[in-house]
C-alpha positions in Angstrom: 41.3 -11.0 27.4 38.2 -11.1 28.7 37.5 -7.6 27.3 38.9 -8.6 23.6 36.1 -11.5 24.4 33.3 -9.5 25.3 34.1 -7.1 22.6 34.0 -9.9 20.0 30.8 -11.5 21.7 29.0 -7.9 21.3 30.2 -7.5 17.5 28.2 -10.6 15.3 24.7 -8.6 18.1 26.3 -4.8 16.8 26.7 -6.0 13.5 23.0 -7.3 12.9 21.0 -4.9 14.4 22.8 -2.8 11.8 22.1 -5.1 9.8 18.5 -5.2 10.7 18.2 -1.1 10.8 20.0 -0.6 7.2 18.0 -3.9 5.5 14.3 -1.7 7.0 15.2 1.4 6.2 16.0 -0.5 2.5 12.3 -1.9 2.5 10.9 1.3 3.3 12.1 3.3 0.1 11.5 0.2 -2.2 7.6 0.7 -0.6 7.9 4.8 -1.0 9.0 4.7 -4.2 6.4 2.5 -5.3 4.0 3.9 -3.5 4.7 7.3 -5.1 4.4 5.4 -8.5 1.0 4.5 -7.7 -0.2 7.5 -6.8 1.3 9.1 -10.0 -0.4 6.8 -12.9 -4.0 6.3 -10.7 -4.5 10.3 -9.8 -3.7 10.2 -13.8 -6.7 8.1 -14.4 -8.7 10.1 -11.8 -7.5 13.4 -13.7 -8.4 12.3 -17.5 -11.8 11.4 -15.9 -13.1 13.8 -14.9 -13.1 11.8 -11.2 -10.9 14.3 -9.3 -10.5 18.4 -9.6 -8.1 20.3 -7.5 -8.1 24.4 -7.9 -6.0 25.6 -10.5 -3.4 26.8 -7.4 -3.1 23.5 -5.9 -1.7 22.1 -9.1 2.2 21.9 -9.2 3.4 18.4 -11.1 3.2 16.9 -14.7 0.6 14.7 -13.9 -1.9 17.2 -13.0 -1.9 16.2 -9.2 -1.4 18.2 -5.7 2.2 18.0 -4.6 1.4 16.2 -1.0 -0.3 13.6 -2.0 2.3 11.3 -4.1 4.7 12.0 -1.2 1.5 11.1 1.6 1.2 7.8 -0.5 4.7 6.9 -0.5 4.5 7.5 3.3 1.5 5.8 3.5 2.8 3.2 1.3 6.2 2.3 3.4 4.3 2.3 6.6 1.7 -0.5 5.5 4.3 -2.6 3.7 6.2 -2.5 6.7 3.2 -2.6 9.5 2.0 -5.7 7.1 4.5 -9.0 8.0 5.1 -7.3 11.8 1.1 -8.3 12.2 2.1 -11.4 10.4 4.4 -12.2 13.4 3.0 -10.8 16.1 0.0 -13.2 15.5 1.6 -15.9 14.7 -0.3 -15.8 11.3 2.6 -16.4 8.9 1.4 -15.3 5.2 2.3 -18.7 3.1 -0.2 -18.2 -0.2 1.2 -17.9 -3.0 4.8 -16.1 -2.1 6.9 -15.3 -4.9 7.3 -11.6 -6.7 5.0 -13.0 -10.2 2.3 -13.4 -8.3 2.6 -10.2 -6.2 3.3 -8.3 -9.8 0.3 -9.6 -10.7 -1.6 -8.5 -7.3 -0.1 -4.9 -8.8 -2.2 -5.8 -12.3 -5.4 -6.4 -11.0 -5.1 -3.6 -8.2 -4.6 -1.1 -11.5 -7.7 -3.1 -13.3 -9.9 -2.2 -10.5 -8.9 1.7 -10.5 -8.7 1.3 -14.6 -12.4 0.1 -14.2 -13.9 2.5 -11.4 -12.2 5.7 -13.9 -12.8 4.6 -17.7 -16.0 1.7 -17.0 -19.2 3.0 -17.0 -21.9 2.3 -14.8 -25.5 2.8 -14.8 -25.2 4.3 -11.3 -22.5 4.5 -8.7 -24.3 1.8 -6.4 -23.4 -0.6 -9.2 -19.9 0.8 -9.6 -19.8 0.5 -5.6 -20.6 -3.3 -5.2 -18.6 -3.9 -8.4 -15.5 -2.4 -6.9 -16.9 -4.2 -3.7 -16.7 -7.8 -4.7 -13.8 -7.2 -7.5 -11.2 -5.7 -3.9 -13.0 -8.8 -2.0 -11.5 -10.9 -4.7 -8.1 -9.5 -4.2 -8.2 -10.1 -1.1 -9.4 -13.6 -1.4 -7.2 -14.3 -4.4 -3.2 -12.6 -3.2 -4.3 -12.6 0.9 -7.0 -14.6 2.6 -5.8 -13.2 5.9 -7.7 -12.3 8.2 -4.7 -9.7 9.1 -5.2 -8.9 6.0 -8.6 -8.4 5.5 -8.5 -6.0 9.3 -5.8 -4.3 8.7 -7.6 -3.9 5.2 -10.8 -2.7 6.8 -9.2 -0.1 9.4 -6.8 1.6 6.9 -9.6 2.2 4.2 -12.2 3.5 6.5 -9.4 5.8 8.1 -7.9 7.0 4.8 -11.7 7.8 3.8 -12.0 9.8 6.7 -8.8 11.8 6.0 -9.9 11.9 2.0 -13.8 13.2 3.1 -11.7 15.8 6.2 -9.7 17.1 2.7 -13.0 17.8 0.3 -14.3 19.5 2.7 -12.0 22.1 3.1 -11.6 22.4 -0.4 -8.2 20.8 -0.9 -10.0 18.8 -3.8 -13.5 17.4 -5.1 -15.2 15.0 -6.7 -17.7 15.3 -9.4 -21.0 14.0 -8.7 -20.2 12.6 -4.9 -22.2 10.3 -3.4 -21.6 9.9 0.1 -19.7 12.6 2.2 -18.4 14.4 -0.2 -16.5 12.0 -2.1 -17.4 8.6 -4.4 -19.1 5.9 -2.7 -16.9 3.3 -4.3 -13.3 5.1 -2.5 -13.5 2.9 0.6 -12.8 -0.3 -2.1 -10.6 1.5 -3.3 -8.6 2.2 -0.4 -8.5 -1.4 0.4 -7.6 -2.7 -2.6 -4.7 -1.1 -2.8 -3.9 -1.7 1.4 -3.8 -5.5 0.3 -1.6 -4.3 -2.8 1.1 -3.0 -0.6 1.0 -5.3 2.0 1.7 -8.3 -0.1 4.7 -6.3 -1.7 5.8 -5.2 1.8 5.6 -8.9 2.9 7.6 -10.0 -0.4 10.0 -7.8 0.8 10.5 -9.3 4.4 10.3 -12.8 3.2 12.9 -12.1 0.4 15.3 -9.9 3.1 14.9 -13.6 5.6 15.8 -15.5 2.9 19.0 -13.9 2.4 19.6 -13.8 5.8 19.3 -17.2 6.3 21.8 -18.4 3.4 24.2 -15.8 5.1 23.8 -17.4 8.3 24.5 -20.6 6.4 27.2 -20.2 4.9 28.8 -18.7 8.3 
């Protein structure tokens, strides 16, 4: 009887751990898909404007993107989307600003709009473009995030992503037309920052949805 009771006590715990692992994998897969989709769409904008140039032997997809770009963006989106809610819990700073899917969709739309502006709108010079995109990116954070952890992670990841891009350009993997900042465009960190905030909000919303579902199940039980 004691063995049966001990197994029954371990049962719900093992089930909870398994459920969390499955939910984590589902969230990671969804974030990966979002990252791949955004990479294809945004890279198409850049290629159409001739902002990004890939060597002919590297082009291997119908969207004129190097084959490794969408998977890398998808992996980065999965990591960032999982990291944001985790950091919120660790720092004790839960994200409570406008927590609904309609707000997340507006954030994605603004992010795509910022990229569209960088690719389509003609500015007098790169400095004016960089300052405009910086203001728009900070405005995106203020409108849809406003958390210190979100801003800090956005800045750190944007810097790391910019350094990685510089290394890729230096090694001839691809290049930017009219580079004005160490082989790349000076506004690129702003795009990375806005992308991190956007993916972070998606990850937070997915985590919130998972939490609400688990709470409803616990109340039903």
